[in-house]
N, C-alpha and C positions, 0 to 999 in steps of 0.2 A: 373426633375423626375429621380430618380436613377433607373438604369436598374436592372432587376432581378438578373443578374449575379453579379453586384456590391453588391446587397443586400444579396446575398446568405450566406455570412459569418455571417452577422448580424442575419439573420433568423436562421441559424444553431446554433449559440450561444444561441439565445433566445429560440429555441426549445429544448435545452438540459434539461430545467426544465420540459418540457412536455413529453419528450421521456423517461419515467420511465421504468426501467428494473426490473420487479417484481422478487422477490426471491421465492424460494420454500415455500409453505404453507402461503404465504402472503395473507392478506385479503384486499379487496378493495370494495368500495361502492360508488355508484352514483345514481342519480335519473333515469338516462337512461344509458344503456350500448349498444353501437353499435359494433357488431362483423363483421369485414370485412373492410379492408382499401381500397376498391374500390372507384371509383368516387362517387357512391351512398353513401358509408359509410362516406366519408369525408363531403359531403354536408349535410347528415343527422346530423352528429355531430355538424356542424356549426349552423344549424337551431335550434337544442336543446339549444345551448349556447346563441343564439340570443333571444330565448324565456325565458331566465333567469333560466334555470335548469342546474344542474350539469350533466356532461356527461363524459364518458371514451370511447375513440375509441380504440378498442381492435382488433389487426389484426395479422394474421399469417405471413404476409409479412413484409419485412423491408422497402419496398418502398410504398408510398401512390399513389393512383390514378388508380390502376388497368390498364386496357387497354388504358385509356385516357393518361396515362403517360408511357405506355408500348409499344408504337410504332404505335398505332392507331391515327395518327395525321390528317388523311384525313377523317374528321368526317362525318359519315353517319347521316345527319341532317333531310332529308325530308324537310318539310315546316318549315322554320326557325321561322316564326311568331308564331308558337304554342309553342316555347321554351321560357319560362319565368323564373322568380324567380332567385334563386341562380345559376341555370344552365346558364342562360343568363349572370349573373354576372361573372361566370367563363370565358366565351368567351369574355366578355368585358375586363377582366384583361389580357387575351391573346392579345387582340387588343392594349391595352396600352403598353405592352412590345414591340410589333413590330412597334410602332410609334417612337422608339428611334433609332438613327443612329447606336449606338453600338450593337444593336441586330442583325445587318446584317454583320456578320463576313466574310462569304464566297461568298456573292453576294450583289449587291445593291438592295434596295427595289424596285426601278424602273425596275430592270431586272426581278425580280420575278413577278411583275405585280399584277393581281387580278384573280388568277386561282381558279377554283372550279368545282364542279360537275354540270355543266350546269348553276350554279348561282355563284355569287361572293363569293370568299373566305373571302374578306374583305368588310364588310358593314359599310362604313364610316358614313352614316347617323345614324345608330343604334349603332355605335361605338363597333362593335363586329368583331371578327376574328375567323374563324371556322377551319383553317388548321394551324398546328403548329408542332414544334419539340418536341420530348418526354421530354427532360430535362426542357423545358420551362413550359410544363403542370405540371410536378412534382413540380416545384418550386412554381407555383401558388397554388397548393394544400397545400404545406408546409406553404406558407405565410398565407393562410386562417386559418390553424390550429394554427400557432403561434400568429396571431392577436387576436384570441379568447381564447388563453391560454388553449387549450384543451389538457388534458393528453392523450398521445398516448402510448400504450403498444404494442411494436412490437415483432415479432417472438414468438407470443403466440398462441398455437394450442389447440383448444378445445379437451378435453377428450370426444370423441364421444361415448364411451361405458358407462361411468359412471359419466360424468361431468355435467349433467343437473339435477338439483334438482327441483322438482315441488311439490306444495302443493295446493290442491283445484283448480286444473286447471290453476295454474299460476306458471311461472318460478320464483323461489326465488333466485337461484344462479347458476352460471356456473363455472366450474373448468377446468383449463388448464392442459396439460400434465406436465407443470412445477410445478404443485401443487398450483399455484396462484388461488384464488377464487374471484369471482366478484358477488356482490349482487346489485340488482336494482329493482325499481318498474316496469320498462318497458325495453324490449329488442328489438333490431332490428337485423335481420340477413341480412347483406348486402354483403355476399359472393357470388361468382359466382356458388358455388357448393350447397348451402343451407344446410350446415352442422349443424348449430344450429337448424334450422327448423326440420330436420330429427331426430336429437338426442332428440328433445323435444316431439317426438311422433306425429308430424303433418303429415297428409296424403300428398303424392306426387306421381308424375308419372315420369318415365324415358322412353324415346323412343317415337315413334310415335303412337298416338292413331289410332285405326281404324277409317276410315272416318265416319262410322255409329254411333260412340259414341256421337258425337255432331252434326251429320248431315252435315258434312263439305265436300267440294269438294277436297280440296288441302291437306288433312291430309292422313296419312297412306302411304303405298308403292305407288310410282308414276311411275311405269315401263311404258315406252313409252312417258312420258312427257319430253319435251326438251326445257327448258328455258335458258336464258343467252347464254353464249358461252363456257360452261364448260363441253362439251361432245365431244365424238369422231364423228367428222363430216364426216369422210371417214372411210371405213372399215379397221380395224386393228386387226391382229391376236394376241390372248393372249397367244399363245403356244410357248414354247422354240424353237421348230422347226416350222416354218411357216406352219399353217394349219394342224398340226399333234397333235391331242389331246393326243396321247400316250406319247408324249415327256414331258408332264406336263405343268403347267401354269407358266408364268413369275411371278416374285415377284410383290406384290401389286395388284393382281387380285384374287378375291374370286371364289371358285368353288361351293359355296352354292347357293341354289335356292333363287332368289331375292324376291320371294313372288308375290302375285297377287295384282293388282291395288286396293287400298283402304284398304288393310289389315293393321292391326297394327303390330308393331314389336318392338324389343328392341334397334334398331339402332338409333344413334344420328348423327347430322351433324358434318362434319369433323372439326378438330382443325388445327391451324397453329400458327406460330409466325408472327407478323406484323413487319418485319425487317425495320430498318432505314439504308438505303444505301446511298452512295455518290460516285460521280466520280471526286471529287476534290482530286488531287494527294496528297496534303499536309495533307488531313484529311481522307484519305482512308486506310483501313486495308484490304489487300488481303483476299479473302475468305479462311478460314483455312480448312485444311483437318482434319475432325473429327476422333477421335479414333473410331475404328470399321467401318471405311469407306468401303463400298462395292459397286463398280460401277455396279454390276449386278442388284442392286435395281432400277436402272434407265433405264433398257433395253427397257421398254415399251415406254419411252420418245423418244428413238432413232427411234422407229417405227412411232411415231407421226411426228417427223421431216421428215421422209422419205415420208410422204404423202404431204409434201410441207407446213405444218403448220409453221407460223412464227410470232406468237403473244406473244413471250416470255416476251416482255417488255411492254405489254399493261397495266399492273397494277403497274408500277413503278410511282406511283402518286407523283407529285412534291410538297414537302413541303419547307418552307424557307431554305435558305443557301445551295442550290444545294444538297438537301437530298431528300429521298423518304420515303413514307409509302408504302412498297411493299406488295401487297396482292396476293392471289391466282388468277390465270387466266388460263383458258384452260382445256383440258382433263387430263393433268398430270402436276401438279404444286405444290405449297407449301402446299395445303391441303393434309393431311396425311389420306386418305380415309380409313375408316374401322378399324383404329387402336386405337380407343378411347371408344369403347362400354362400357367397364367396369369402366371407369373413375368416373362417378358420385357417385357410391356407394363404390368405392374402398377405401382401407386403405390408409393412408398417404404414406406408403412405396410403395404400388403399384402405386399410382399416380405419385410419383417421378420417378418410372421406366417408366411409360407412357410418362411423360414429357421428360425424357432423350432420349427415343426412337424417339420422335418427333424432338428433337433438332438434334440428329445424322442424321435423315432422311433429315431435311431441310438444315442443313449445308452441308451435303454430296451432296444434289441436286445442290446447288450453286457452290460448288467446281467442281462437275462433269461437269456442263455446261461451266464453265470457263476454264477447263483444259483437259477434255477428247477429244482426237483427233478424235473420232467418231462423235462428235457433229459438225454439219455444221459450217464451218469456219466463216461465217458471224455472226452467233450467238455467237460462242465461243470468237471471237475477241472483240465483243461489250461487252459481259459479263465480260471479263477480265479488262475492264476499270472501272468496278464497284467494290465496296467492302463495308465492314462495316464502319460506321461512327466512327472515333476515339474519338470524343467528346460526344458520347452517350453511356449510360449504361456502364460507365467507371469502375464500380466495378464488372462487370459480363462479361468481355471479349468482350465488345461492342455488346453483344447479349441481346435481350429483356428479362427482368426479369419476364414477365407475358406471359404465353401461352394464346392464344385466346380460351377461353372456350365459344364457341358459344351457347351451351345449356348444362345443366346438369340435376339436378332435377328441376321439376316444381311443385309447391304446388297445391293441390286440396283444395281450400279455399271456402270462403263464396260466391264468384262469380268467375266462370271460364270464362276468356276471350277466345273467339273463333273467327274464321274468320267472323262469322256473325256480331260481334261487330266491327271488323276492317274494314269490307267492307260496313258497314252502313246499313245492312238489318234488324237490330233490335236496339232498344234504349238501351243505356248503362246507368245503374242507378248510381247515386251519383259519378260523375266524380271528380277525383283528379289530372288529368293531361291529356295530349293528345299525341297521336302518329300520324305519317303520312307516315313513311317509307314503302317501298315495303314489302309485306309478303315474306321474303327472307330466304330460307333454302339452305345451301350448300349441296353438294352431301353427301350421307350417305353410299353408297356402290359402288363397281366396280365389275361387274359380266360378265359372258359369256352368250350372247344371243343364242337362238336356232340355229341361222345360223352360230355359231362358231366364231363370232366377239365379241370384248370387248365393253362394254358400262358402263357409269356412271349413277347413279340413285339417285334421291332425291333433285336435284337442282330445286328450285321453285322461281319464281319471279312474284308476282301478285300485282298490284298497287291499293291501296284504292282509291276510287273516290274522297275522300276529307279527311281531317284530322278527326280522330276519338277520342272518349273519352275513358279513362281508368278508370274502376270502382274502388271505394274505397274497395269494397269487395274482389277484386283480391289481395289486400295486406294483408288481414286478414285470418288467419286460421279459420276453423270451431270452433265456440265458445266452443263446448264440448271438443275440443282438447287443446286449449291454449287461455287464455284471455288477455295476456300481451305481445304478440309477434307480430311484423309486419315484412313483408318480401317484400322489394322493388326491389329485383333483380330476385330471383327465384319465380316470381309472379305466381298466380293461372291462368294458361293459357294452351290452347292446343298447341301442337308442332308448328302448322303453324301460329297461332296468335302470339306466342312468336317470330317467325321469324321477325316480325316487331317491337314488343315491345323492343327487346333485344339491342337497340341502346344506346350508352353511354349517349347522352343528355337526353333520356327518363329515364335511370336509375338515373340520377341526379335529374330530376323532381320528380320521385317517392320517392327517398330518402328524399327530402325536405318535401313532403306531408306526408310520413310515420312518420317523426319526429314530424311534427306539430300535427298529430293525437295522437301520443304517449304522448306528453306534455298535450294535451287537456284531454286525458283519465286520466292522473295523477291528473290534477287539479279537474276533476269532480268525481274522485274516482270510475270509472266505467271500464268495459271491453272495449277493443278496438272495439269490435263489436257493442257496445251500445252507442257510442258517438253521440252527436247531430250533424248531418251532416250539418245543416244550419249554425251552429257556425263554423264548420271546413271550409266550403266553404267561409264564410266571411273572415276568417283569410288568407286562401290561396290567395284570390283575393287581399287583402291588400298587400301581399308579392309578387304580380305580377305573380302568377301562372296563366297559361292560361288553362281555363276549357271548 
C-alpha cells in the first residue's frame, strides 16, 4: 500500500482538474452545491457524488477539512460506536495510513503506543484511528475529493449582501465576491459561521439563550458554576496594583457586569488555535515573536503562576510523531476569552482582524512563556524545548490555517436541539445521527467578582447519560424561510446543546445525512422539510449511519 505522502503528488496532479479557479462572472451549475470546505462539507460532497448526483464543493478556504485538518487531531469522539458512515470511513483511512512504517518518521509506532482519551486511539478490531497529524487528515480529505472527481472551487467567498437569489422560497443561485455564480437545485451550508444560511434569510441565534427560553439548566450566564479546571482556583487580583481598583484592570479582564445566573447574553465561547507542536529538535521551529507582541497582555498569567499553579502542559495531547494537539487548559491559556463576540455576524474584513488578534495573542503567549524571565524557570525551560512543527501547515508559517470557531450562528429551524434532547429527558423525532460528547462550553468571559478577585465564567461540562439522537429537523430551516437548504454545522440548537453536537465526527455524520436528504428531495421533487423520513432512514442505515 502506498503511503499518503508518496501518493500526495499523484493526488495533487489528479486534483488539478477538480480545483477549478472560477473567473469573474463565470456561471456554474450542479444538482447540489455545498458551501464550506469543512469536514462536514467534504463528507457531504462525497455522499452526493456516491448517490450519483453532480456536486460542486465551494469553499472560502484553500485547505479542506476545517478543524479536522487544522490541528484538532486529538478527536473529541465521545462514544465511538455511534460514529458510522463516511465519518467512520475517514477514521479508517487514518488507521490505514498509520499501519505503514513510513508514516512514522519521528518515532516508532511502538513508542507511540495506543494513547487516547480514556479509550484507545487505535481500534485495531474496527480498523479505525482517532488521533492523527493535521497533514494526514488533510490528505485523506483531498484523496476522497480526487477519487470522486468532485470539482472544488477554492478561495470563493459568498457575497453576503446581495449574492443569494431566491424565488418562491427556494435558493436559485448564489454569487461570490469574485462574481462567479452557482446554480443548483439544492444547497448545503457547511461553514462554521452559517453565512449562506444567514444570507438566505433563515432565522438564527448568536450568544446564549436565557435558561428560561427552552427550560434548560445549563444555558445562559453560569456565574458561580465551576466545571473542568479552567477557572481561578486561588484568589488572584485583577488590578494593575494588587488589590487597588483605582489602578485599573490588567489586560484580558472585563469590567462589565457578568450578568445573573440564567440570563441570556450576546457572549459566545472563546476561540483559539489548536497548535501542532513538537519537541523533536530537527522538526522544531522556535516560537516566533509576533509583530505587535506585548508582554503586558500576559501579566495575569504571572499571578496565576505565583499561586503555585503548574498545569501549563496538561493539554499537550500527544499525536503521532512526537507532536501535539495543544488545547486550552487552566484559568489563563490559549482561549482568548471575550475577544470574539462580534465574529459570527462580522464582515469578512472584521473577521480577519479578529483572527489576526487571536493569532498575535496566542503566538505571543507561547513566546512569553518560553522567553520571559518572570515566568518560573521550570515552566520556561520546559516550554523552550517545544516549538511549532516544521512539517505542518508549511504554507502558513507552521501555524494552523483554521481558527477554532467553537460556535457562531445557530439556526432556529424546524426542530431546536436542547439539553433535554442531549440528556435524554425527551424523545428526539426523526433521528439522522447521534451524539454522545459532554455538553461542553468553554469560558465566555473573565470578570471581577464582588470580593475583588478575578474569575472566568461559562465553562460547562455535563455528560449525557447515554448517546442521544439528533433530529432531522435540526438540519432544516423553517419551511416558510427556505425549502432547498440544509445546514449540518450551524444546526438548529441551543447554546448548551450545541456544546455537545459541535464535535468534528458529528459534523461529518450530519454532513452525510444532510447530503442524503438533499438528493432524496431532488429525486422526489419536494422541499427538504417534506421528504419521506422512512425512506431517508432506510438509506442512512444502508450507508452505516448509526441512528
